[in-house]
C-alpha positions as CSV (number, residue, x, y, z in Angstrom):
1,M,-128.4,19.3,-107.6
2,G,-126.4,21.8,-105.4
3,F,-123.2,23.6,-106.0
4,N,-120.7,23.7,-103.2
5,I,-118.1,26.4,-102.8
6,W,-115.3,24.4,-104.4
7,S,-117.2,23.7,-107.6
8,L,-118.0,27.4,-107.9
9,L,-114.3,28.4,-107.4
10,I,-113.2,25.9,-110.0
11,I,-115.8,27.4,-112.5
12,L,-114.6,30.9,-111.7
13,A,-110.9,29.9,-112.2
14,I,-111.8,28.3,-115.6
15,V,-113.7,31.5,-116.7
16,L,-110.7,33.6,-115.6
17,L,-108.4,31.4,-117.7
18,L,-110.6,31.5,-120.7
19,F,-111.4,35.2,-120.8
20,G,-108.7,36.9,-118.8
21,T,-109.2,39.6,-116.1
22,K,-109.1,42.5,-118.6
23,K,-111.9,41.1,-120.8
24,L,-114.0,40.4,-117.7
25,R,-113.4,43.9,-116.4
26,N,-114.5,45.4,-119.7
27,I,-117.6,43.2,-119.9
28,G,-118.5,44.3,-116.3
29,G,-118.0,48.0,-117.1
30,D,-120.1,47.7,-120.2
31,L,-122.9,45.9,-118.3
32,G,-122.8,48.5,-115.5
33,G,-123.0,51.4,-118.0
34,A,-126.0,49.8,-119.7
35,I,-127.8,49.3,-116.4
36,R,-127.0,52.9,-115.4
37,G,-128.3,54.3,-118.8
38,F,-131.5,52.2,-118.4
39,K,-132.1,53.6,-114.9
40,E,-131.6,57.2,-116.1
41,S,-134.0,56.8,-119.0
42,M,-136.6,55.2,-116.6
43,R,-136.2,58.2,-114.3
44,E,-136.6,60.7,-117.2
45,G,-139.8,58.8,-118.3
46,E,-141.3,59.1,-114.8
47,Q,-140.5,62.8,-114.7
48,Q,-142.1,63.4,-118.0
49,E,-145.3,61.6,-116.9
50,G,-145.3,63.5,-113.7
51,A,-145.0,66.8,-115.6
52,G,-148.5,66.3,-117.0
53,E,-147.5,65.9,-120.7
54,P,-150.4,64.5,-122.6
55,R,-149.9,60.8,-123.5
56,E,-151.7,59.1,-126.4
57,G,-154.0,56.3,-125.5
58,R,-154.2,56.8,-121.8
59,E,-155.3,53.7,-120.0
60,D,-158.1,55.4,-118.0
61,E,-159.8,56.8,-121.1
62,E,-162.3,54.7,-123.0
63,P,-162.1,54.6,-126.8
64,A,-164.8,56.3,-128.7
65,P,-167.5,53.8,-129.9
66,L,-167.7,53.0,-133.6
67,E,-170.8,54.3,-135.3
68,H,-172.5,52.2,-137.9
69,R,-175.2,53.0,-140.4
70,E,-178.7,51.7,-140.0
71,G,-179.2,48.2,-141.4
72,E,-175.4,47.6,-141.5
73,S,-173.7,45.1,-139.2
74,P,-171.1,46.6,-136.8
75,S,-168.3,44.6,-138.3
76,R,-169.1,45.9,-141.8
77,A,-169.2,49.4,-140.4
78,A,-165.8,49.0,-138.9
79,A,-164.4,47.8,-142.1
80,S,-165.9,50.7,-144.1
81,E,-164.6,53.2,-141.5
82,A,-161.1,51.6,-141.8
83,S,-161.1,51.8,-145.6
84,S,-162.3,55.5,-145.5
85,A,-159.5,56.3,-143.0
86,Q,-157.0,54.7,-145.4
87,E,-158.3,56.8,-148.3
88,R,-158.0,59.9,-146.2
89,D,-154.4,59.0,-145.3
90,R,-153.5,58.4,-149.0
91,S,-155.1,61.7,-150.1
92,A,-153.3,63.6,-147.3
93,S,-149.9,62.4,-148.4
C-alpha cells in the first residue's frame, strides 16, 4: 500500500481545513520547543556526568554481597536484613 503525491496533498489540504494554519503553527512551535528543551537537558546531564559527580548505583560497581548467619538460608538472611533495615528507617524518622 503506497501513497502517491496526490493522496498526500489531499490529506494535507484536509488537515489544513480542519485545524487551520494558525493552530498548526502553534503546534509546530510547541513541539519544537519541547524538542529543544529535551536536547538542552540531555546536554546538561552529559556535562554533569563528565564533571565527575558521584552517581548512585554506578554500572561498573558490583553490589556488596549479602551476609547470612551460619545455619540460615541466604533467602531468609536477606529477608531478615530487609526487615532490620525497615526498622532502622522507622526509628530514624
